[in-house]
C-alpha positions as CSV (number, residue, x, y, z in Angstrom):
1,X,-35.1,35.8,35.5
2,X,-31.4,36.3,35.0
3,X,-30.7,32.8,36.1
4,X,-33.1,31.4,33.5
5,X,-31.6,33.7,30.9
6,X,-28.3,32.1,31.5
7,X,-29.7,28.7,30.6
8,X,-32.0,29.6,27.7
9,X,-30.0,32.2,25.9
10,X,-31.6,35.1,24.0
11,X,-35.2,34.3,24.9
12,X,-35.9,36.7,27.8
13,X,-39.4,37.8,26.5
14,X,-40.6,34.2,26.5
15,X,-39.1,33.6,29.9
16,X,-40.7,36.7,31.3
17,X,-44.1,35.6,30.0
18,X,-43.7,32.1,31.4
19,X,-42.8,33.5,34.9
20,X,-45.8,35.8,34.7
21,X,-48.0,32.8,33.8
22,X,-46.7,31.0,36.9
23,X,-47.2,34.0,39.2
24,X,-50.7,34.4,37.9
25,X,-51.6,30.8,38.7
26,X,-51.9,29.7,35.1
27,X,-50.6,26.9,32.9
28,X,-48.5,27.3,29.7
29,X,-48.4,25.5,26.4
30,X,-45.0,25.8,24.7
31,X,-45.5,25.0,21.0
32,X,-42.3,24.8,19.1
33,X,-39.9,22.7,17.0
34,X,-37.7,20.1,18.7
35,X,-34.4,21.1,20.2
36,X,-35.1,24.8,21.0
37,X,-35.1,24.3,24.8
38,X,-38.7,23.7,25.8
39,X,-37.9,21.0,28.3
40,X,-34.8,22.6,29.5
41,X,-36.7,25.8,30.3
42,X,-39.3,23.9,32.4
43,X,-36.6,22.1,34.3
44,X,-34.6,25.3,34.9
45,X,-37.7,27.1,36.1
46,X,-38.5,24.4,38.6
47,X,-34.9,24.4,39.8
48,X,-34.5,28.1,40.3
49,X,-37.8,28.5,42.1
50,X,-37.2,25.5,44.4
51,X,-40.3,23.6,43.1
52,X,-41.0,20.0,43.1
53,X,-40.7,18.8,39.5
54,X,-42.5,16.0,37.8
55,X,-42.3,15.0,34.1
56,X,-44.3,12.7,31.9
57,X,-43.3,11.8,28.4
58,X,-46.6,11.6,26.5
59,X,-47.0,8.6,24.2
60,X,-50.1,6.9,22.8
61,X,-50.0,4.1,25.4
62,X,-49.7,6.5,28.4
63,X,-52.6,5.8,30.7
64,X,-54.5,8.3,33.0
65,X,-53.2,6.5,36.0
66,X,-49.6,7.1,34.8
67,X,-50.4,10.8,35.3
68,X,-52.7,10.9,38.4
69,X,-51.5,7.8,40.3
70,X,-53.6,4.7,41.2
71,X,-54.5,2.4,44.0
72,X,-52.0,-0.3,44.9
73,X,-52.4,-3.2,47.3
74,X,-50.5,-2.8,50.6
75,X,-49.4,-6.3,51.4
76,X,-48.8,-5.4,55.0
77,X,-52.3,-4.3,55.7
78,X,-54.1,-6.1,52.9
79,X,-55.8,-2.8,51.9
80,X,-55.5,-0.6,48.8
81,X,-53.6,2.6,49.2
82,X,-53.3,5.5,46.9
83,X,-49.9,6.0,45.2
84,X,-49.6,9.5,43.8
85,X,-48.5,10.0,40.2
86,X,-46.1,12.7,38.8
87,X,-48.9,15.3,38.8
88,X,-48.4,15.6,42.5
89,X,-45.6,18.1,42.1
90,X,-45.5,21.9,42.0
91,X,-44.5,21.9,38.4
92,X,-45.5,19.2,36.0
93,X,-44.0,19.0,32.5
94,X,-46.2,17.1,30.0
95,X,-43.7,16.6,27.2
96,X,-45.3,16.3,23.7
97,X,-48.8,16.3,25.2
98,X,-50.5,15.9,21.8
99,X,-48.9,12.4,21.5
100,X,-51.1,11.1,24.4
101,X,-54.6,9.8,23.8
102,X,-57.6,12.1,24.5
103,X,-58.4,9.9,27.5
104,X,-55.0,10.7,29.0
105,X,-55.1,14.3,28.0
106,X,-58.5,14.7,29.8
107,X,-56.9,13.3,33.1
108,X,-55.2,16.7,33.4
109,X,-58.5,18.8,33.1
110,X,-59.5,18.5,36.8
111,X,-55.9,19.0,37.9
112,X,-55.5,22.2,35.8
113,X,-58.7,23.8,36.8
114,X,-59.5,22.6,40.4
115,X,-56.0,21.7,41.6
116,X,-57.0,18.2,42.6
117,X,-57.4,14.7,41.1
118,X,-60.1,12.2,41.8
119,X,-59.3,8.5,41.9
120,X,-61.9,5.9,42.8
121,X,-64.5,8.5,44.0
122,X,-62.0,10.2,46.3
123,X,-60.4,13.6,45.6
124,X,-56.7,14.4,46.5
125,X,-55.5,18.0,46.6
126,X,-52.4,18.9,44.6
127,X,-49.5,20.8,46.2
128,X,-49.5,24.6,46.0
129,X,-48.4,26.3,43.9
130,X,-49.2,24.1,41.0
131,X,-48.5,24.6,37.3
132,X,-48.6,22.5,34.1
133,X,-46.2,23.2,31.3
134,X,-47.0,21.2,28.2
135,X,-45.0,21.1,25.0
136,X,-46.0,20.1,21.5
137,X,-44.5,20.1,18.0
138,X,-46.6,22.3,15.7
139,X,-45.6,20.7,12.4
140,X,-45.7,17.0,13.1
141,X,-49.2,15.5,13.0
142,X,-48.8,11.8,12.4
143,X,-49.6,9.8,15.6
144,X,-50.9,12.9,17.4
145,X,-54.2,13.8,19.0
146,X,-54.9,17.6,18.8
147,X,-56.0,19.1,22.1
148,X,-59.7,19.9,22.3
149,X,-60.8,23.5,22.7
150,X,-61.9,22.9,26.2
151,X,-58.4,21.9,27.2
152,X,-56.7,24.6,25.2
153,X,-58.8,27.2,27.1
154,X,-57.2,26.0,30.3
155,X,-53.8,27.1,29.2
156,X,-53.3,30.7,30.2
157,X,-50.6,31.3,27.6
158,X,-49.2,29.6,24.5
159,X,-45.6,30.5,23.9
160,X,-42.9,29.8,21.4
161,X,-39.1,30.1,21.8
162,X,-38.0,29.9,18.2
163,X,-34.6,29.5,16.8
164,X,-31.8,31.5,18.4
165,X,-29.9,34.3,16.7
166,X,-26.6,33.3,15.0
167,X,-24.4,34.7,17.7
168,X,-26.5,33.1,20.4
169,X,-26.4,29.7,18.6
170,X,-22.6,29.9,18.6
171,X,-22.6,30.1,22.4
172,X,-25.0,27.2,22.6
173,X,-22.9,25.1,20.3
174,X,-19.8,25.9,22.3
175,X,-21.7,25.0,25.6
176,X,-21.2,28.5,26.9
177,X,-24.4,28.5,28.8
178,X,-25.6,27.1,32.2
179,X,-27.5,23.9,32.7
180,X,-30.6,23.5,34.9
181,X,-28.6,21.5,37.4
182,X,-26.1,24.4,37.7
183,X,-28.7,26.8,39.0
184,X,-29.1,27.3,42.8
185,X,-32.6,27.5,44.1
186,X,-33.5,31.0,45.1
187,X,-36.2,29.8,47.5
188,X,-38.8,27.1,47.9
189,X,-42.4,26.5,47.1
190,X,-43.6,28.7,50.0
191,X,-41.5,31.6,48.7
192,X,-42.9,31.1,45.2
193,X,-46.4,31.1,46.6
194,X,-45.6,34.4,48.4
195,X,-44.4,35.9,45.2
196,X,-47.6,34.9,43.5
197,X,-49.7,36.5,46.3
198,X,-47.7,39.7,45.9
199,X,-48.3,39.7,42.2
200,X,-52.0,39.3,42.8
201,X,-52.0,42.4,44.9
202,X,-50.8,44.6,42.0
203,X,-53.3,47.4,41.2
204,X,-55.5,46.9,38.1
205,X,-57.6,50.0,37.4
206,X,-61.1,49.8,36.1
207,X,-60.0,51.5,32.9
208,X,-57.3,48.9,32.2
209,X,-59.5,46.0,33.3
210,X,-62.1,47.3,30.9
211,X,-59.5,47.4,28.1
212,X,-58.6,43.7,28.8
213,X,-62.2,42.6,28.8
214,X,-63.0,44.6,25.6
215,X,-60.2,42.7,23.7
216,X,-61.7,39.4,24.7
217,X,-65.3,40.5,24.0
218,X,-64.2,41.7,20.5
219,X,-63.2,38.2,19.5
220,X,-66.8,37.0,20.1
221,X,-68.2,39.7,17.8
222,X,-65.7,39.4,15.0
223,X,-67.3,37.6,12.0
224,X,-63.9,36.2,11.0
225,X,-63.9,34.0,14.1
226,X,-66.3,31.1,14.8
227,X,-65.1,30.7,18.3
228,X,-64.2,33.6,20.5
229,X,-62.5,34.0,23.9
230,X,-64.2,32.8,27.0
231,X,-64.7,34.7,30.2
232,X,-61.9,32.6,31.6
233,X,-59.7,34.4,29.0
234,X,-60.7,37.8,30.4
235,X,-59.9,36.6,33.9
236,X,-56.6,35.2,32.8
237,X,-55.6,38.3,30.9
238,X,-56.2,40.4,34.0
239,X,-54.2,38.1,36.2
240,X,-51.3,37.7,33.8
241,X,-51.1,41.4,33.3
242,X,-50.8,42.0,37.0
243,X,-48.0,39.4,37.2
244,X,-46.1,40.9,34.3
245,X,-46.3,44.4,35.9
246,X,-45.0,42.8,39.1
247,X,-42.0,41.3,37.3
248,X,-41.3,44.7,35.8
249,X,-41.2,46.3,39.3
250,X,-44.5,48.1,39.2
251,X,-47.4,47.9,41.5
252,X,-49.9,48.9,38.8
253,X,-50.8,47.6,35.4
254,X,-50.4,49.5,32.2
255,X,-52.4,49.0,29.0
256,X,-49.1,48.0,27.4
257,X,-48.9,45.0,29.7
258,X,-52.3,43.8,28.5
259,X,-51.5,44.5,24.9
260,X,-48.2,42.6,25.0
261,X,-49.8,39.5,26.6
262,X,-53.0,39.4,24.5
263,X,-51.7,37.5,21.5
264,X,-50.1,34.7,23.6
265,X,-53.3,34.5,25.7
266,X,-55.9,34.7,23.0
267,X,-54.7,33.0,19.8
268,X,-54.8,29.4,20.9
269,X,-58.4,29.8,22.2
270,X,-59.9,31.1,18.9
271,X,-61.0,29.5,15.7
272,X,-61.1,31.4,12.4
273,X,-63.9,30.9,9.8
274,X,-63.3,29.1,6.6
275,X,-63.7,32.4,4.7
276,X,-61.0,34.0,6.8
277,X,-58.6,31.1,6.2
278,X,-59.3,31.2,2.4
279,X,-58.4,34.9,2.5
280,X,-55.2,34.1,4.3
281,X,-56.3,35.7,7.5
282,X,-55.2,33.4,10.3
283,X,-56.1,33.8,14.0
284,X,-52.8,35.7,14.8
285,X,-53.5,38.3,12.1
286,X,-57.1,38.7,13.3
287,X,-56.0,39.2,16.9
288,X,-53.4,41.7,15.8
289,X,-56.1,43.6,13.9
290,X,-58.4,43.6,17.0
291,X,-55.7,44.9,19.2
292,X,-54.7,47.6,16.7
293,X,-58.3,49.0,16.4
294,X,-59.2,48.7,20.1
295,X,-59.6,51.8,22.2
296,X,-56.6,52.1,24.6
297,X,-57.3,54.0,27.8
298,X,-55.1,56.9,28.7
299,X,-53.5,55.3,31.7
300,X,-49.7,55.7,32.1
301,X,-47.9,55.6,28.8
302,X,-49.4,53.1,26.4
303,X,-48.1,52.7,23.0
304,X,-50.4,53.3,20.0
């Protein structure tokens, strides 16, 4: 984490959540303005973990085969052979994903959920570990295609980096920070997979698991929301909480871990009602209200 912090200055909380997402086997959507370090963070993470890195720059004319790969004619044998696309890497960066067409966006659905792609009725397994980091600009809508709810639900976390503090920006402007290529790999894909396995072994008590599930279930009962969190969200919140506890040096999950991750894990999966929007109650405010009024189990030291 310190290595990534030397590249993306002053954004340790977001870096920690992104690493937790990776260790939990999830995918991340980084939604933020241009120039705040979204692409740099993805490249630095792949570099420091020793992962194979693939990148696609999403545009309206990007085709599904540009992502997954396609069949090409082998002139030596006269037969068609599969040529893998950039998705066949441990970490795939889909830059400005909402600029690609829905057809191309959907080409990632199978990869994100089943860790495989199917081309011409044949399935090809993706390398393990595998993660998609997608980026998008939240304020520019011309020429974009919003991600459907089914695809948003496959992103474990939605993160934002935001603008740096004035002192941090001075360091950035003076180039007093590391670049992704300056980082030395701390291991390889096998080591990263071993870390993910260790994170999955963190203890999650029935009380804390019940707390995580109750937060997700509450979104389905809230009249201010017309779309609540899916059972996948409950599973993701449990996994991500274990990974966050692991990064913090614990072998057990606290309610605070769940509480801290819940907004980044829930908000992009939910839709607020027209009445709630008219009253100025956005999804983030509703989620904050649900968290505030939820019963917190007395396990460890959870904040109120």
